[in-house]
N, C-alpha and C positions, 0 to 999 in steps of 0.2 A: 148268376148273370155273367156273361163273358163279353168283353169288349176289347178292341185293339185301336189305339190312338197313335198319332204321330206328333212329334214335337221337334222343332228346328232351333238352331242356335243363331243368336245375333252376335256377331263379332265385329271388331274394328281392325283394319290393317293399314299400315303406313305405306305410302307411296311417295317416292322422291318428288319434290315440288318445285314450282317455278315461283318467280317473284310475286309477292303478295301472299304466298302460302309457305313462307320460308320457315324451316326448322333448323337450318344449318348452323345457327348461332351456337347450338349445343353439339356440334359435330366433333369437337376435340376435347378430350378429357386429360387433365394432368392431376396426378394424385400420388399419395404414398411416397415411397423412396424411389424417385426418378422413374415413375411409371407414367405411361401415356398411351392413349388409344385414339385412333381416328375412325369415325363411323360413316364417312361419306360413301363408301362402297357397300355392296351387299354383305361382304364379310369384313368384320372389324380388323383394322390393321394396327398391330402393336408397334409403338414408336419408342426409340431409344435416345431421344434428344432432350429430355427433361433435365432441368437444373435444380428442381425443387425436391426437398426431403421434408415431408410433413407427416405428423402422426394422425391428425384428424382433419383439421380445417383445410379446405381446398375449393377453388372455383376457377373456372376458365370460360373464355368467351371467344367466339369466332364471328366473322362477318357473315352476311346473308348467303354467300357462296361457299362457306365452310372453311375459309382461310383463318388460321389462328391469329388472334390479335394480342392477347396477353393472358396470364394466369397468376394466381396468388394463393398464399397460405394464410392470409389475414395479417401478416407482418411485413412481408416483402411482395413486390410486384415484378414479375418477369415479363419482358416484351416478347414479341414473336421470334426474336433471335435468341431467346433464352438467357438474356442478360437482365440484371436488375435495373429497372428504370432509374435515371439519375436522382429523382426525388421519390423513388419507390420503396425506400426502407422506412422502418419505424412506424408502420401503421399500428393502431392500437387494438389489434386482434391478438390471437394467441394460437400457435400451431396445434395446441392440444385442446382447443374448444371444438365442439362438434361441427359447426357449420359457419361458413362465410359465403357471400353470394355477390355476383356481379350483375348489375341491371343497367341496360342502355337508357340514356335520356330520351324520352319520347320526342319525335319530330326533329331529332338532331343526331346525325350519324357520327358526329365527332366526339361526343362526350359520353362517359360511362361513370357509374358509381359503384364503388366497392363498399359493401356494408360489413362491418366487423363487430364481433362481440368478444370482449376481453374475459380473462379468467376472473372469477368473482373476487379473488383475494386482492386484485389491483384496482377495483372500484372505478373502472373507466366506462362502464355501461355500454350503450349502443352508439357507434360512431359510423360516419361514412367519409370516404375520400373520393375526389373527382379525378378522372383520367381524361386528358385531351389526347386523342389518338393521333392528331396532326403534329404534336410536339416531338422533339427528339428525332428530327428527320423522318417523321412519319411512323416511328416506332412507338410513339406514345410516351407520356410522362404524367405523373401526379401533379395537379395544379396546386395553387395556394389554398384551395378548399380541401385541406387535409386534416384528417382526424376531427371532423366536425361532430361534436357531441350533441345528439338529439334526444338522449334520455340518460339521466344520471341513475336511474333505477338499477337494482341488481337484476341482470338479465340471464335467463337460461341460455345455454349454448344451442339454441334452436331458432331457425329463421327459415321462412319459405316465401316465395314470390310467385304471383300469378297476375295475368293481365286484368285490367279493369274491364267492366262491361262495355265501356266505350271503345274497346279495341285498341287503344293507344296508350293510356296510362297504365300504371302498375300499382299493385298493393304489396307492400313489404310487411309481413306479419311476424311479430316476436312475442315472447312470453316473459312475464316477471316471475322471479323465483319467490317461493313461499307465499304466493297469492293465487287467485284464480283469474288474474287479469291478463288479457291479450291485447296488444297494441298493434294497430294497423296504420301504417304511414303510406300516404299516396305520393307517387312520383308522377309528375306530369311535365308538360313542356316548360313550366316555370322552375322545375327542380324538385327538391325533396321538401314536403310539407313539414313545418315546424311542430305542428300539433298532431296528435294521433287520435284514431277512433278506438275507444276502449270498450271491450266486451268482457264482462265479469260473469263467469258461469262455470259450473262444474266443480271438481275437487280442487282443494289447495294442494299444490304440488311442491315437494321439497327439493326435487332434483334440478340440476342445471345441465345434465348431460343427456345424450340420446337425441334422436332425430324427430323432426316435425315436418310434415309434407301437406301441401294442398293438392287436391286431385287435378289432373291436367285440364279438366273442363271447369275447374273453379267452384264446383258445387260442394265439395266435402273437404275437411281437414282432419288429419289424424296425427297423433303424437304418442311417443313413449313417455310416460309419466311415472313418477315414484311418489308414493304416499308414505307418511311416517318419517321418523328421524333417519339420518343417513346410516346409522348403525343397523337399524331394523326396517329400512325402507323396502316396500313391496312394489315391484314393477307392474305396470298396468298399461293396456292399450286403450286410448280414448279416441272417440270419434265425434266430430262436430259438423254441423251444416255451416257453409260459408256463403256469404252474399257478396258477389263481385260488384254489385251496384254501390253498396255503401260500406263494405269492409267489415261487417259485423258477423259475429259467430252466434249460433243458436243451437238448440237441440243437442245437449250434451248426452253422450251414451258411453257407459263403461263397457267395453267389449270383452275384456279378458283380464284376469288377475293371475300373474305367474307365481309358481311355487318353486322355490329353490333354483330359480333362473334369473338372469339379469338381461332384460330386453334392451335393445339398442337401436337397430335400424328399422325403418318403416318405408313402405312405398305402395302406391296405387298401381293397378293395371292400367294399360292405355285407355280402355273404355270406362274406367272408374268402377267396374263391377266387382273387383276383387281388391283385397288389401292384404299385404304381406308384412310380417314382422319377424325379426331375428331375435334369438335369445341364446345365451350361453350359460353353461354350468361351469365349464373350464375352457381353456383355449383349444382343447381338443374334444370338446363335447358341446355341440351346438344343435339348435333346431330352428327351422323356418316354418312359420305358421301362416295359413291362408284363411281369410275370412270372406264369406260370400255376402256382398253388400246388396245383392238383388232381393234378399229376403227382408222381412220387417225388422225394425230395430230390435224387437224383443227376441228375434230368432237368430240374429247374427252370431251371438256367442255359441249357439248350438251348431252353427255351420262350420266351426273351426276344423281344419284338417292340417296335419303335419305333413308338409310336402318334402321336407328333408330332415334327417336325423343322422348325424355322423361326426367324424373327427375334424372336419373343416371348421376353423375358428371364424364363424360368420358374424360380421358386424354390419356395416352400412349397406343399404340397398339403394340402387338408383336406376330409374327407367332411362333408356336411351332412345335416340330417334329411330332406331331399328325396331322399336316396340318390344324389346327384350329388357328384362331386369337383370342387372349385374350386381353381384354380392361380393363385398370385400372379405378377404381372408387374411387375418392378421399374421404378419411376418412370413407370408408365403408368396411365391412368384406366380400366382394365378388368381383368377376370379371364378366364382361359380356363376351359372347363368340359368335364369328361368326363361326358356325359349318361347313359351306360349302363355304368358301371364293372364290372358283373358279367360283361359280354360280352367275349369273347376277341378280341384283335387289333384291327383297324380297326372291328370291330362295336361297340366301346365308344363310338363316335360322339364323337370329340374335336372340340370346337368352339373354335377360336381366337377370342379377344376376345368371348366369349359374354355377359359381363355388363359393361355400361357403368356406371362408378362416378360418373358426372356430375362433381361438383366435387371428388371425392376422388381420391387417388392410392394405388395399391398400392405397397408396398415389398417387402422380402424375406419378411416373415412373414404368417401368418394365425392366427386364434385357436386356441390349444390347448384342446381340449374333453375332458371326460370321455368316453372312447371308448364306454362302455356306452350313453350317450345315443343313439348312432348305430346301435345294433343294431336291425335291422328287427323289427317286431312280427309281421308275417305272412310266412310262407314261401309263395311261389307257385312251383309246379313245372310245367314243360311249357307252353311258350308256342307250341307248334307245332300248326298246324291239324290237326284229326282226332285229337289225343291228349287225354286227360283233363288239364285244368288243375286242379291241386290247391291248395287254400287251407287253410293250417294256421297257427294262432296259435303263436308261439314259446313262449307260456305261457298256460294256461287258468285259472290260479289265481284270477283276479279277474273272470272272465266268467261271467254267468249264462245269457245267450242272445244269439244273433246272427240277424238276418234279412238274407239276402244278396239283392241284385239284380245279376245279372251283366251287365246292359247290353244284353242281346239278347232281353229279354222273359222270361227264365227266372229263377226264385228258388229259395232253399233256406233252411232254418232250422237246419241242423246247424252247430255251432261250427267244426269242421274238415270241409271238404266238397270235392267235385270238381265240375267242369263241363266239358263238351265243346262247343267252339264249332264252328259249321258254316261260318263264313266268316272269311277273314283280315280284319284291320283293327283299328282302335282302338275300345276299349269303355270306358265309364265304369262301374266296379264300385262299387256302393253297399252299405254295410253299416250297419244300425242295431244298435248294441251296447248291451246292458244289463249293467251291472256287478252284482256281488253285493250292493252297497249300494243298488241301485235307480237309480243314475244312468244316464241314457240319452243316447247321442250318435250322431248320424248322420254318417258319414264317406264320402268319395268319392275314388276314385283312377282315373286312366286307365291301362289296360294295352293292350298291342298283341299280337295273335296273328299269327304268320308262317306263310305257306304252305310246305308241304313240296314239294320237287321230285320229279319222277319220274326214274328211272334206267333206261335201256334196256340190255338185255343185249347184250354185245359179244363177238365171237369171240376166241378165244385167238390169240396172235401167234407165228408160227414164224420164228425168225431164226437166222443162223449165229453160233456162239460168237465172242466178242471183237468183235462188231459193235455199233454204236450204233443205238438206236431212239428215235424221238420219241414218247413215250407220250402227248404232247398230241394226237397224231393221233386218239386215241380220244375226245376231248372232244365233238366234234360228234355222233358216233354215240351216245354215252351221253346227251347232252342231248336229242337227237332233236327238234329244233325249238324247245325252250325257249330263251328269250333269255338270252344270257350276261350281260347287265346285271342280270338278275333272279336268276340262279342261277350259281354258280361251281363249279369242280371243282379239287380238289387231290388229289395221288397220294401214297400211303404204302406202306411195305413191310410193315407189320403193323397189326392192329386197334388195339393200344394207342396207337401213335403217331397213328393217325387220330383216335381219340376225344379225345386230348389236343392234337391239332393241333400236333404237334412233328415235327421231322426230315422235313419235306416233301421229296419226291423232286424232283430237277431233271427238267425235261421230256425232255431228251435225256440218255440214260444208256447206258453200255456194259455189255452183259450177257455173262457168261462161260459156263462149261460148265453150271452148275447152272440148272435151271428156277426161275422166280421168280414168285410171286403178287403182282400189283399190286392195291392196294385204292384205288378211286376214291371220294372223298368228294364228293358232290354236295350243295351246301348253299345255303340262302337267302342272297342277297348282303347282306342286312341283319342276319342272325343265323345265324352258321355252326354254331350248335348245333341248328338245324333242318335235318337232313340225312338222306340215304339213302346206302347203300353199294352199290357195284357192284364186282365183282372179275373179273379175267381173268388168264390165265397168259401169261408170256413163256416160250415153249418154245425152248430153244437146242439146235440141232443142231450136232454136232461139226464144227468147221472146222479141218482140218489146217493146220499151219504148216510152212513150209520151214525146216529147221534149219540149212542151210549154203548160202551163196551162192558159196563158192569151193571148188573141188575140185582137189586136187593129185595128179599122177601122177608117181611116182618112177621115174626111169630111171637106169641106170648109164651108158648111152650113148644119145643121142637119134638116131632115124632115122625115115624116112618110113613104116615098117611097124609103128608102134606103134598099138595099139587099146585103147580104154577099154571095159571090161565094164559095161553099164548096170546090172546087178544090184549091182555094187560101188557105183555111184553112188546107187542106191536107198537103200542103208544110210545114206549120208551125208545125203541129203535128208530121209529119214523121221526120222532121229535116234532119240530115245528115246520117240517117240510110241507105237510098237509097237501100232498099231491095224490089225487085220487087214482093216478095211473101207476102208482108204485105197488109192486108185489113183494111180499116178504115171506120167506120160508126159512125153516130152521133144520139143522142137520147135526148129527152126532160127531162128524169128522170134517176137517178142512177139505179133504179130497172130495167127499160127497157134496159139500157146498159148492166147490168150484166146478164140479161136473154136473151139478144140479140133479143128484141122484139120492134116493132113500130119504126123502124129507120126513121130518117128524110130523105126524098127523094129529096126535092127541095132546091133551095137556101133559105137561112134564111133571113127573113125580120127583120131588126133591127129597132124597133120602140121605143126604149128607150135607155137611155145612157148606161146601163149595162144589159147584159142578160147572163144567165148561161145555157149551154148545156153540154152533157156528150159524150166524145169520147171513142170508143172501138177500140183498135188497136190489131190485132191478126195475128199470123202466119198462112198464107193461107194453108200451108201443115199440120199444127197441131193447130186447132182452140182452143185447151186447153191452149196453150201458148198465153195469151192475157193480156192486161192491160186496165183498165178503169180509167179515171180521168176527173174531171170537167174542162170545158173550159169556162173561163170568157171572154165573148165578150164585149169589151168596145168601145164606140165611142170616138174618139179623134178629135181634131180640128186643121186644118192646120193653122199655124200662118200667119198673114197677113203682107206682106212686106210694109215698109214705105220708104220715102225718108230720107236717112241718111246724116247728115251734114259731111263736110270734117273735118279731124282731123289735126290741124295745131299746131306746136310747134316751139319754138325758139331753135336754135342750142345750143348744150350742151357743146361745148368746143373748137372745131377747125375751126368752120365755114366751115366744109367739106360737108355740106348738109345732114348729118346723125345724128340721135339721136334715143333714145329708146322711143317707144310709148307703153303706157299701154293700150293694146287693150281691156282688160276686162272692162275698164271704159266706153266703148261704149255699154255694154250689156243692160243697162236700156233704153237707147235711142232706141235700136233695138227692144226690147221686147215691149216697148211703152204701158205699163200697160195692155196688153192683158191678159184675164183670162186664167188660166192653168199654168202648170209647164213647163218651157222651158230651153233649153241649147243652148248657142251661141258659135260657133267656127268661126275661121278666117283662110283664105286661100289665096294663091297667084293667083289662077285661078278659073274661074267659074266651070270648069270640076271637080277640086278637091273639091270644095264646094258642088257640086251635089252628088259626091260620098262619101263625108264625110271623106276624107283622107288627110294626110299631114297637120294636124292642125298646125297653127303657134303658137309659144309660146306667152303667154299673154304679156310678156315684149319683144317687137320685135323692132329690129333696121332695119330701112328701107334700101333697096338696091339702089333704084332710088329716085330721088327727082324732081317732085312729083311721087307718086306710088299709084296704085289702089289696094285696099284690098277687097276681097270678103267675105261676112259674110253668115253663115248658121245658121238659127234658127230652132230647131226641138223640137217636143213634147217629153218631157223627158220619157214618157211611150211608145212612138212609134217613133223610130228614122227614120222611113220611112215617117213620117208626118212632112214635113219641107218646108221652103221657103228660097230663097237666095236673096242677094242684094249686093251692092258694095258702096264704098266711097273712096275718095282720102286722102292720108296722105301727108303732106308737111312740110318742114323744112325751117324756116326763119333765116337770118343772125342775130347774136347777136353782140352788140357793144363791143367786147373784146378789152382791152387795157392793157398795162404793166405799172406799176409804182412800185418803190421801196417800199416794204411793211414795212420796218423798216428804219426810218430816224432820224437824230439828229439835235437838235437846241442848239446853244451855249447860255450860260447865257447872258441875256441882248440884244440878237440879234433877227432877224426875219428869217423866212424860207418860201420859195415859194414851193407850191405843185401844180404840173402841170399834166394834162392828155391831150391826143390828142384833137384837136378842130374840128374833122370832123364828129361829131355826132349831132343829132338833139337837144338834151337838156341835162342839167347836174343838179345835185342836191347834194350839200355837206351837211354834218351833221351840218355845221355852218349856214345852210340856204342859202348860196350863190349859184348862178346858173350859174357861168362862169366855163370855163374849167381850170382856174388857180386861186388859192387863196394864200394870205400871212398870216402866223400865227406867233404869238410871244410867245407861251408857248407849252410845251409838252402835249401829250395826244393821245387818239385814235380818228381818223378822218375817215369818210366814204364819198365815192363819188359814185354816180350812174349816168351812161351814158345811154341814151335812143335813139333808132331808132324808128321812127313813121311809121306804115304801114297803119293804118286806115282801116283795113279789118273788115268785119262783125263779124268774129269769134275771131279775135285777133287784138288789136290796136297797141301794142308796144312790143319791145324786149328790155329788160333792162339788165345791167351788173353792179354789185356793187363790189367795192374793199375797204378793210380796210387798213389804213396806221397808223402804230404805231410810233409816234414821241416821241423820248426819249431825256431827258435832258443831256447835256454834258458841260464840262468846264475845266479850267486849274486846274492842280493838286496842292494840298498843301501837304507839307512834314510833316508826323507825327514823323518820326525818321529815322536816318541814323546810321546803326550799322557797325562800322569799325573794322576789325581785321588786325592790322599791327604789326610791330616788329616780323614778322614771316617769315617762308620760303614761305608761300603762303598767301600773303596779299589779303584781300577781303573786299567788302562792300555790304550791303544790305539796300535797300531803302524801307521804309514803307510810303505809301501815302494815302491821303484822296481825295475824289472827285467823281463826277458822270461820268467822262469820261472814255474812253478806252485808256490806256496809254502805251507808249513805252519809252525806256530808252537808253541813250548814254553818253559816257565820252568824245566824240570828236565832237558832233553835225553833224556827218556824218553817222556813222554806228549805227543804232538803233536796239534794241532787245526787245522782249516781256517780258522777265524776269527782275526782279528788282535786280538781284544778279550779281555781278562782282567778278572775282577771278583772281589769278596769276598776281596781280598788283605790279608794281615796285613802290618804294617810290617816292613821288612827290606831287605836288599841282595840283588837278584836278578840272574841272568844270563839274558838273553833270547836264544833260539836261533831263527833263521829258516832253514829247510831247503828247498832246491829238491826237489820231489817227483820230478823227472826225473833226480835223481842228480848235479846240477851244483853241489854244495857247500853249506856251511852258514855263515851269518853270525852272530856273537855280539856282544852289547851288554850292559853293566852297567846296571842300573836300580835306583834307590833309592826305597823307599816309606816315608815318615815317619809317626809316630803319637805322640800325647801325650795326657795326661789333660785332660778338659774342665773339671774343677774339682778343688779339694782343700780339706780342712777341718783346718787346723793347730790343733787343740784338745787335742793331746797324749793322744788316746785310743788311739793305736796304729794308727789307720786313716786313710789319706790325709793324713798329717801334713805331707808335703812334696810339692813339684811338681818334675818333671824330664821330659825326653824319655824315651819308653819304653825299657826296658833293652835291647831288641833292637838299638838303634841306638847304644848308648853306646861300642861298640868303634870307632866312626868318630871322626875328629878334629872335634869339635863346639865351637863357641863360641856360647853362648846369652846374649842380653841381654833383661831383663824391664823393662817400663815400666808406670807407672800410667796412668790415663786422661788425665792431663794431659801425658803424654810424658816424665815424669821417670824416669831410670834408677834402678831400685830394687835390681837384683841382676844379677850376671853369673855364669854357670856354664860349666864345661867338661865333657868326657866323664867326668872322674873325680870331679866334685863330687857331694856327697850330695843335692843338690836344695835348693830354696828353702823355708825354714820359715815364710814369711809375715811376716818382720820386716824393719825397716829401721833400721840403727843400734841394734839391740836392742829396738826398739819394734814392737809388733804393728801391722801395716797393716790398714786397715778393709776390710770386705766390699766387693767391687767387681769389675769386669772389668779384667784386666791383659793387656797386649799383649806379644808377644815376637817376636824374630827369631833364626833359627838359621843360622849360617854353617858349611857343610860343607867342610872344607879339601880332602878328597880329590876332591870334585866341583867345588870353586871356585864354589859356588852358594849363595845365601841364600834361606831360606824364612821365611814370616810366618804368625802365628796369634794366637789370644787364648784365655784361659781365665778361670774365675771363682774367687775366694777367698770361701769361706763359713765363718762362725763357728758 
């Protein structure tokens, strides 16, 4: 099928405007080291009057007729005379933050706002300052509304402004660092809103540098973002949808992730169809990327084209009112220019060092402008010769009439009109516009009309499948004499890719079974949107493939009378292609096969171990689609089966008649030293073995006892060359028994170790051969029990256990720590010994811990018992207790002091002293207690000390108490 189509371009072009369509607020740029440009004329004029030196942040504003009002670096504000305004210093911006911007106050030509973002380290967030242009003798000054903080958040150095959908108000959009929050502040006739519209979407971005821009039509927003930590941050281009009605962002798309590059600047084309981003590797190694936004979101990243790669240190990008994009070059006295940013790829006309800044220097930044100032006033569609070029105003609300002169002698008076040019070339389009208020202005702009190519019809191409074809061979035929420097050709697999100029096909491509339509885009070398389409088919004829290069013939015995049936070989060579139109022939030489001469007609005699012939397989309907390959015919030998011994094992745990057999251990027995390379597999049935399916795992647990296993031994080079056999697997009982693996022997005693007596034989590590032995010392002991089977393959099944005999004995006391004379009397026992001990104070209730608490005063017997039955140790323990105070006032309560009655049965001697150490009373176990007198006189209230000597323990205890009256 052949077809020729035409496609035309939709472009937008700026034309100087009258009141109500003003863009002149963006006519003057001040940036870098004393650099400035005026854009009022057709050719930008470089100025040398700037007083500002700034690394990044810069903004400037003019009136509606293009007269400079003031400019700023976010720290100082210079008036139109290039002097710092009286109150114009100390703004809370920073000259090395990426962006600052100036926004007029709606419906008030006197006031403007400068928005500033400070360096993160200074925590000043987002601020604005107000300028009254009438102050300072009409030169303007900052009012008392200075450094008004509207957000304390950490802000990225990114800010962009666009007009509200109402056509009067503005949206100021900023971004928080280390979040995915975007804040949109509305500016209306009442001033700057205190609250923001917050949109939270997309990736969390760690960077605070780089540019962010809203498209001139307010529909999209793009930014340079960095993900990850600062040390390992990765630069990314992100795209969002912006709603100029409510200031919200939606539809987050990651367009591109940079590798070994640091992106910085970003900008939209005037019509919003293209997006540009700059990235640097070094200050002398930069790239500028273009993204085609006319394609679907999923395809934008595939549309990327590098429109510049070179030694210019490219950073900020900024669209100007002349509809060109200008690019900052760090520490150089020039700017790069994208002359036709609406055009795709190299057609955008990237001009390195296009603007000489004379005495000024470019740094990182360019002025941040209200993006709506850059929206083209007139849409111009179709710049291709022979098509209608359409002239439409983006808004007709303020236009009463227009008189057009199209530059070729033709005119029109319609506001929105069309015109068809008859010749390619450049034309000066002139329009006299009358506004609704009677103002008249004549404006002129140069446009260029591009010729359309012709595309000749070309024949379809027939090739064999899986072969490569150079589709570029069609270029000369399609161009048919047109010069390739004037018209170019690109090839695509569908119309959509062709129209969007993405996924261009390589010239040399491999084509497979399916036919494929190739779409050739023939386009003007200066404007790829002026193009025609030609298409042709790549028709692929089936090319058969040779499926096997080796063919093995299985013999039980090799001799000179062996023949190979060619029909059997056909099956191997054709494989699974199953194509009835395939023809197969065999030849004794490669030359014969390629020339299709002297084919082998009869079955092949195989008189040697290896023989090479050549197969030619061709499409019977198209003999040109064929393949030739050598076929190596090799004789293989069928393995001989042998008698395989049964495989017998002892039970591995439960005597359930099951265990795991290592089947692979039978391989050597089955192969039996036969020459050749073989593979052995195991199966549950003879059928499965013959088919070579359902191989058993090499570690196989039997199902039945006994059970028959089928083996298959095959030649490793020819799996059809095999033999089968079988053998039994069987599990014998093992003499399992239970015995305590850890036992204890008491010091000086003996211990019996016993196992069941129903096995054939025993062997202990002591050398004894009975089922029971007596030992008299600790240690590790081993015993093996055996069942005798006396089979040819296995004699016995054995089972061995290890018994760890530990020493144990009666405890000896190292120390008894007693805490008495307290509210919570306790004792702690520290013992020595090899036993496992438990403790009691009543010989009834024992505990594992050696600590007792909440004990009443008294005489106790401590029992320490070995849990292994090796004896109990006893120890007497005394817990003392006494009153902490007494009140000898003869009221019948606490009138005397003595050791608690539980202890009076012991032989006690008690001495009481005053605080000066004078003995005031002595008591014994039989005394009535001290009544608080000395020599019949009452003793004063005070603390008194005492000591108690316990005769039975031969131990003295000390304490003190209080006498209260």
